[in-house]
N, C-alpha and C positions, 0 to 999 in steps of 0.2 A: 504496500500499499503505499504510494507516494505522498509527500506532503501536499502537493496539488490538488490531490482527490478529496482531502480533507476542507470542511468548510472554513473558513475565517472567522476570527471571533474569540479563537481561545485565547485566555490571557494566563490561567493557572494562578498560583499564589495561596491555594487554600489546601493542607493546612499552611499557615504562615510559619515564619520563622521561629515564634513563640510558642508554636504547638508542635513541635518535633516530637512529641511522644505518640502523635497519631501515624506516624510515619513508619515504615518498615525498618527494624525488625519488631518493634514493639506493637504498634497499631492499637493503642490504648485510645479508644474513641468516647470514655466514659464522660469526658467533660460537655461532650454534645448530648442535648435531648434526646430522647426517642420520639420520633414525629410520627404523626398519623400519615399514611400514604399518599393521601389525596388533598391533605390540608394546605400544600404550599405548591401545588401546580401552578400558579401563576408565576412563580421564581424560575420554573424551568426554561432553558435556553438551548441545551445540547443532550444528545443521548447516544448510549451505545445500545443497538438491537442485540437480541441474542437470537443467531440464525439457527444454532444446534444446541437445544438444551438436551443433554445426555444424562439421563439418571440411573444409577446402579444401586442396587442393595443385594443383600443375601436371602435367598428363598427359603432356606434351612437355617435359620440365624441360630448360632449356639452349637451347631453340628460340626464334626471333624471336618467335613466337606460341606461348606455352607452354601455350594452352588450359587456363586454370585450371578446375578442377570444384568443386563444393560438394554437400553430402550432409550430412543429419543422422542421427546415429546414433541406436540405440535410447535413449528417454528414461528418465529416473529410474533408471538405473544407477548414473550417477555422482552422488557427494556429496562435500562437504567437511564433516570433522568438527574441532570446537573446543571449547575450553573456555568457561565464561562469562567469562574475563578476554579472549580471542581468540586463544589461541593452538591453530594447527592440529597435531593428532595423528594425522590420517589423511585420505587422499585416494582415493577410489574411483574409476576410471576406467571408461571404456565399453566398450561390445561392439557386434559387429554382425556379421550373416550375410552374405555377399555370393554371389549367384547368378549363374552364368555360363550363361547361355542355359536356364535350369532344368534343366542337366545335372549340375552340378557346383557343391556348395554349400561354401564356405570360410568359416570363422568369423575374426575378428581382433579381437584385444584389446590394448587400451594396459595394459599391467600396470606398475604404480607399484613401483619398488624402493628408493624411497628419499624422504624428504619433511621439509620444515620450513616454517614460515611463520606467517602470523596474517591473520585477519579483523578489521573494525571495523564493526559494526552501526550505529552512528551516522552514520559516512562513506559506508557500504556498499562500501569498498574492501576489497582482498584483494591479498596480496603473498606468494608461496610460492616455494621452490627444491623441485626435482623431479629424479628420475632415473626413466625407464621403459624398457621393451622392447616391442616390437612383438611378439606371438605370433599364429600363424596355425595353423589345424589344421583338418581335415575334419570337419564335421559327421557325428553318428552315420549308419551307412548307411540307415537306414529314411527318411531325409531326403533320401537322394541321389536322381539321376536314375536310369534304368533302366541304363545302361551300366557307372557306377561300382558299382553294387548288385550286379551280376553278378560283380565281382572282389573285392568287399568281402571275403570270407572269406581271399582270400590276404593281404590287407593284416591283416586281424584276428588271425590264427592265425599269423603269420610270427614267426619268433624276433628279426627286426629291428623297432625301436620306430618305427614308421610313425607321421606326424603325423596320427592318427585319433583322438587324444583331447587333451585340454587340457595334461595331463601330459607328453606328447611333442610339443607344440608345436614347431613351428621358432621359433627365437628370433631378432629381429632387434635389434641394437644400435642405441641412439640418442645423439646429442650435441649440445651448443649449437651452434646454424648456425654454419659457417665455424670450426670448432675443435674436430676430432676427439678431441683429448686431454681435452675437458672433458665430462664426462658428465652434469653438473649445467646446468639451465635453469631459466628463472623462468615462474611463472604470474602475470602481470600484471593491474592492473585495466583494463577498457576492452576495446574491440574490437582485434583485431590490426592495427597500421599497415603491415603489409607488404602488402597489396593492399586493392582495393576489394570491397564486399560487394553483390550484388544485392538487391532489396527482398525477395526469397523465402527469403534467407539471414540476416534479421534479424526475427526474430519479436518481436511485441508483447507486453506486458505482462511484461516481466521484472523480478524485485526490483534485481538488478544484473548487472554483466556482467564477464568477465575473458577472458583468452587466452594460449594457448600456441603457441610456435614451436620444433620441434625438427627437427634434419638426421638423415636415415635413414643408418645406418652399415652395419658389417659383420653378416652372420650368423655366429651362434655355432655353431660345428663340433662335431661328435660326434667319437667315437673310431673312427667307422666310415666308411670313404671312400664305401663304395656307398650308404649312407643320406644321406650328405651331397650327393651327385649327385642323389638323388630328393628330398631337401628342396629342394634347389636348383630343381629342374624345378616342384615345386608352388609354390614362390614366385613364379617366373617366370611360371606359370599365374595365379597371383593377380594379379601386377601387369599381366598382359594384361587380366584381367577387371574391374580397377578403374582403369586408367588410371594404373600405377606409383603406386600409393599408397605402397609401401614399396620403391621403387625406391633404389638407394645414391645419395646425395647430394641426393636430393629433400627438400625441407623441408614438413614435414606439419605445419599449423597448425590450429588449432580455436579458435573463439569458444564460450564458455561462457555460457548465458543462465540464471542461478540464480532458483530461487523464494525466496520469503521465508523466514526463519529458523524452524526447528522445534526442537524437543526430540528428544534422542536417547534410544532406549531400546538399553541395551547388548546384550540378548540379541538385538533384533532386527536391529542393526548386524551383529553375528556371523553371523546367520542369513543375512543379506544376502550379505555378503561371501563365505561358504561355499557358498552357492548359485549365484553366478555366477562362483566359482572353477572350479566343475566344469561349466559350461554353455557355450555357448550354441547353439540351433540355430534357423536362419531361420524355420522353420516350426512352431516350439514357443514363440515368442513371448518377450516382454521385460515388466518392470512396466507400461510405458505404451504397450506396442504397439510395432510395428516401426519402424525409421526411415525414411528417402525414400530416393527412387532419385538417382544421379548426374546432377547438372545442370550445364551450363555457365553462364557469366554471363548470356547472353541468354535462357537458359530451356530452350533446347533439353535434350533428354536424350542422355547420353552411350550411345552405341552398341557395345555389347561386342564384337559379332562385327566390326562395320566396323574399330573401332580395332585388334583382333587381328590382323586380317588384314593391315592397313598396316603393323604393327609387325613381323610376321614378314616380309613384303616386304622391309623396310628393312634388317632382320637378315642377310637372305639377300644383298641388294646388298653390304653390307659384307665379305662373302667372297667376291663375284663380280667387281664392278666396283671396280678397285683406283685408278683415275683418281679423284682427290678431287672435281675440278670435275664431271666426268660424273655421280660417285655423288651429289653435292650435287642436282644438275638433276635426275635422276631420282626423287630423294627427294621434291623439293617437288612433282615431278607427281603421286606417290604419294600426298602428303599432301592436297593441293588439288583434284585431279582424279582420283580413283580410279576413278571408271566409266570415263572415257575411256581410262585406263591400260590397265584390265582387258580394253576393248574391242580396243585395239590388239594387246594381248599375245595375245588369242586370233586 
């Protein structure tokens, strides 16, 4: 990316000489207040768009072989907005529609609830603190499979606020990995050092890169016990279909591959945020097209049905086989020799 291709107007200077603690390697941003994500968009002047938001997590967290997966979420939804001096005032995170065997479509969004930080166009560095929630909800009924379409009116016209709209989404809290009492975590420069990346998870041509690691916490409960049980069911279903993306205790990571700086149009930013605040459906698209399918490090694709069956069997074993050694042996057979296990069971 040449200097001439970047819009003029960049000044830099934030953080100032008196704020060196905010720079690398310390990146201590605690002197800045955590701001609402849309409270200061009138101050935005420049932006880094996220062309490739590449997510990764362990599908079998805590196991000897955690089977890490990788997936690109829908491009160009996420972006970093900042001033000519470099202070960040808004971070829009991505969304993605997840299909479970083309029968049930559940949307997931990483919703920013607070942020602070800076970017530097001269060094192509970024440092920010964030607070986010995971939110999941069912795609509108016309985009669902046949079975869910049949019962959709029961969900839609119920007095209960089922998670069939983004306003009624299931909310999952997050925190700094290893510290449930700290909801603030960092967006740092470069790729995440927590894991290795296969070639297909490192796109070519990015202007700069950043990364985020956040641990999944508790589900936010409603005042309706029965609704909480239904929401937990849908969350469990979502985790079966995505390899435990939002499983409590799992660490969700994503590498951000940024486009070069662009100028911000305040009305366009507001419209972009408003539009994705009330969407997304996996069959009606995103600005840059849909994301990719889940894959393991070796490139093989995540098999929703196979994974779900094995997880259900393991859950049953926890209730039936009380001997811990026998329980573990059978689970290993289920995990690594599922076909043999099923044949012998039959």
